[in-house]
C-alpha positions in Angstrom: -0.1 0.4 -0.2 1.8 4.1 -0.7 0.7 5.1 2.6 1.7 9.0 1.3 -1.0 8.1 -1.3 -3.9 6.3 1.4 -3.3 10.4 3.2 -4.0 11.8 0.4 -7.3 10.1 0.0 -8.3 9.7 3.2 -7.4 14.2 3.7 -8.8 14.8 0.2 -12.0 13.2 1.4 -12.3 15.2 4.4 -11.2 18.1 2.6 -14.2 18.3 0.0 -16.7 16.5 2.0 -16.9 13.4 0.2 -15.2 10.9 -2.1 -16.9 12.2 -5.8 -15.7 16.0 -5.2 -12.3 14.9 -4.3 -12.2 12.1 -6.5 -12.9 15.4 -8.6 -10.8 17.3 -7.8 -7.7 14.9 -8.1 -8.6 13.8 -11.1 -9.5 10.0 -9.9 -12.6 7.5 -10.2 -14.5 7.7 -6.8 -13.5 3.6 -6.5 -9.9 4.6 -6.5 -10.5 6.7 -3.8 -12.8 4.4 -1.9 -10.2 1.6 -2.4 -7.1 3.8 -0.9 -8.9 4.9 1.8 -10.3 0.5 2.8 -6.5 -0.3 2.7 -5.6 2.2 5.2 -8.4 1.2 8.0 -8.0 -2.1 7.3 -4.3 -1.9 8.2 -4.7 0.1 10.6 -7.1 -1.8 12.5 -10.1 1.0 12.9 -13.0 3.0 11.1 -12.1 6.4 10.1 -14.8 7.6 8.2 -18.4 7.0 8.3 -20.2 6.2 5.4 -24.0 7.3 4.3 -25.6 8.2 1.1 -25.9 11.4 1.8 -22.0 12.6 3.7 -19.2 11.3 5.3 -18.0 12.1 8.3 -15.2 11.4 11.3 -15.3 9.0 13.3 -12.9 9.5 16.4 -9.8 7.5 15.4 -10.6 9.8 11.9 -10.0 13.4 14.0 -6.9 11.9 15.0 -5.8 10.8 12.3 -7.0 14.0 10.2 -4.9 15.9 12.7 -1.6 14.3 12.6 -2.1 13.7 8.6 -2.2 16.7 7.6 1.0 18.1 9.5 2.8 14.7 7.9 1.3 15.9 4.2 2.8 19.7 5.0 6.0 18.6 6.3 6.5 16.1 3.5 5.4 19.4 0.7 8.0 21.8 2.7 10.9 18.7 2.5 10.2 18.6 -0.8 9.8 22.5 -1.4 13.4 23.1 0.0 15.0 20.2 -1.5 13.1 21.8 -4.9 14.0 25.3 -4.4 18.7 24.2 -4.4 18.0 24.2 -7.8 16.9 26.5 -10.4 16.2 30.6 -9.4 15.3 32.0 -6.5 11.3 31.0 -5.8 8.9 31.1 -2.8 7.1 32.7 -0.6 9.1 34.8 1.1 8.4 35.9 4.3 10.4 38.9 6.5 10.0 40.1 9.2 10.7 43.7 10.0 11.2 46.9 12.3 8.2 49.5 10.7 10.5 52.9 9.7 13.7 50.8 8.8 11.4 49.1 6.2 9.2 52.2 5.5 12.2 53.8 5.0 15.1 50.8 3.7 13.3 48.4 2.7 10.0 48.6 0.4 11.4 52.0 -2.1 13.2 49.1 -3.2 11.0 45.7 -3.6 9.3 46.9 -6.1 13.2 45.9 -8.0 13.6 42.9 -5.9 10.2 41.2 -7.7 11.8 42.7 -10.8 14.9 40.0 -10.6 13.8 38.0 -8.6 10.4 37.3 -10.5 10.2 33.7 -8.6 9.4 34.6 -5.3 6.6 35.9 -3.3 7.6 38.4 -0.9 5.5 38.5 2.4 6.3 41.5 4.7 5.6 41.6 9.0 6.7 45.0 9.7 6.8 45.1 13.8 8.9 46.6 16.1 8.6 43.8 18.2 11.2 41.6 18.2 8.6 37.6 16.7 9.4 34.2 17.4 11.1 33.0 13.8 9.8 29.5 13.8 6.2 30.7 15.5 5.3 33.2 13.2 7.3 31.3 10.3 9.3 33.5 9.0 12.4 33.1 6.9 14.3 35.8 7.8 14.6 38.8 9.6 16.2 42.5 10.5 17.5 43.0 13.6 18.5 46.3 14.4 21.9 47.4 17.4 23.3 45.1 18.9 22.3 40.9 19.0 21.4 38.9 22.5 22.4 35.9 22.3 21.1 32.8 20.3 20.8 30.4 18.1 20.1 32.1 15.4 22.2 32.6 11.9 23.3 36.7 12.0 24.7 38.0 9.1 25.8 42.2 9.5 24.2 44.8 6.4 25.1 48.0 7.7 26.5 49.6 10.8 23.8 50.8 13.1 25.0 53.8 14.2 23.8 56.7 16.5 24.4 60.9 16.4 23.4 63.1 17.8 21.9 66.3 16.0 19.7 69.8 16.0 18.0 71.4 13.5 20.2 74.3 12.2 18.0 77.1 13.8 18.1 75.2 17.0 21.6 75.7 17.6 21.5 79.0 16.0 19.6 80.3 18.5 20.8 77.8 22.0 24.0 77.3 20.7 26.8 74.7 19.6 27.8 72.5 22.5 31.1 71.7 22.4 31.4 69.4 25.2 29.1 67.1 26.6 28.7 68.5 29.9 27.0 71.2 27.9 23.9 70.1 26.9 22.5 70.0 30.5 21.6 73.6 29.9 20.1 72.2 26.5 16.8 71.3 25.3 16.5 67.1 24.3 15.1 65.3 22.6 15.0 61.5 24.6 13.6 58.3 23.7 11.5 56.5 26.2 11.8 52.7 26.7 9.1 50.2 28.8 12.1 48.8 30.9 12.3 52.6 32.5 13.7 55.6 32.2 17.8 54.6 29.7 19.0 58.2 29.6 22.5 59.6 27.1 26.1 57.8 28.0 29.6 58.8 26.5 32.8 56.7 27.0 35.9 58.8 28.4 39.3 57.3 29.3 37.3 53.6 28.8 34.8 54.7 31.9 30.9 54.8 30.9 29.8 58.6 31.9 26.1 59.2 32.5 24.7 63.1 30.4 22.7 64.5 33.3 19.8 66.1 30.8 16.8 67.2 30.1 13.9 68.3 27.4 10.6 69.9 26.7 9.7 66.1 25.3 10.0 62.2 25.5 8.5 59.8 22.8 8.1 56.4 22.4 8.6 56.5 18.4 11.9 57.6 16.7 10.4 59.3 14.3 8.6 61.7 16.7 11.7 62.9 17.8 13.6 62.9 14.4 10.4 65.6 13.8 10.0 67.6 16.5 13.9 68.2 15.9 13.5 69.5 12.6 10.6 71.7 13.8 13.5 73.6 16.5 12.5 71.9 19.4 15.5 71.1 20.6 19.1 67.7 20.4 18.3 64.4 19.7 20.1 61.3 19.2 18.6 59.4 16.8 20.3 56.5 14.0 21.8 58.2 10.8 19.6 56.0 9.0 16.8 57.0 10.2 18.0 60.9 9.5 20.5 60.3 6.7 18.0 62.8 4.3 17.6 65.3 7.0 21.6 65.2 6.6 21.8 65.2 3.3 19.3 68.0 2.4 20.8 70.4 5.7 17.5 70.1 8.6 19.5 68.8 10.5 23.0 68.9 11.6 25.7 66.5 13.6 26.8 67.8 16.8 30.1 66.6 19.5 30.8 63.8 16.5 34.4 63.7 18.3 32.5 61.6 21.4 31.0 58.4 21.5 27.6 59.5 23.1 24.7 56.9 22.7 21.7 55.1 24.8 22.4 53.6 28.4 21.2 50.9 29.3 18.2 49.7 32.2 19.8 49.6 36.0 20.7 46.0 36.5 20.5 44.6 32.7 23.1 42.7 31.7 25.4 43.7 29.2 25.0 43.5 25.8 28.6 42.8 23.6 29.1 42.7 20.3 28.8 45.8 17.4 25.5 47.1 17.2 24.6 46.7 13.7 22.1 46.2 10.7 21.6 42.1 10.8 19.5 39.7 8.8 18.6 36.7 11.2 18.0 33.7 9.9 17.2 29.8 11.5 20.3 27.2 10.8 17.8 24.9 8.4 17.6 28.6 6.0 21.5 29.3 5.4 21.5 27.2 2.3 18.3 29.1 0.8 18.1 30.9 -2.9 15.0 33.1 -1.4 16.7 34.1 2.0 20.4 34.0 0.4 18.9 36.1 -2.5 17.4 38.7 -0.3 19.6 39.6 1.8 22.9 40.3 -1.0 20.1 42.6 -3.0 19.6 44.4 0.8 23.8 44.5 0.8 23.8 45.4 -2.6 21.8 48.2 -2.4 22.7 49.4 1.1 26.5 49.7 0.0 29.5 50.0 2.0 29.4 52.3 3.5 25.2 52.2 3.8 24.0 55.3 1.7 22.3 56.7 4.4 25.8 57.8 6.7 27.2 59.5 3.2 26.5 62.7 4.8 27.4 62.4 8.0 31.0 60.3 6.6 32.8 56.9 8.3 
């Protein structure tokens, strides 16, 4: 008995609600499906389907078997797809998880070009600033920003992730250009609000980390709100260069204190992060050889460039 064919026949009869419609879908005679399911029931030693002239329904054993059969058939189909994807051009559905603002600024503008280059790929984008489980959400590749926590995922660094202090020319003309981090105490500072508490700004001096005393008229939990406030002349803010590259290039924002390494502090009691901050592509180890994943990552890295185009207004 062909177990795979018999399992497919059983699932098809359940899904279609009868032997005749299932046979039409499969292009087979109803008697052929009947023989396959009869053989399956004989092998299992139990009845899977209640048959009548009007309808077909599952027995309790059939319900249990159906759930497992669907999963097994899906796994077989996925295994077959994974092997076939290794041969020929990249193709299939690619599910990508992206941060909201980064997706809007640096990924979605390039999607038409990506689809032209890889017409066999169907792209499904899930945007969220909250990290999602690649396994539970069936994500093929995720873009993550900053320093990565330890994990079993494979990471590829696509670009550096830099933060700089900036303000509008109008604000600097009004309040003056700070020459030392200590001068920030008298400036209007626009800061980010984190769910795990206040973090503040820090800078490194002689190998030590110093916390800056800052205050200002605005706190927000979204970087684009801080960017717009800074462009409007409300104060100084500390943002990633990928967020403000266009504003820097157009002169709407001006970098300050570029000789100092100023960054966001960590919450009290938090474990230190290890590694260089970056724009990272993450994927499961079994996706390492997937042509569609490799095509997407290579495409983004080529578009970003080295250094990334958003850093060219600042310098390396």
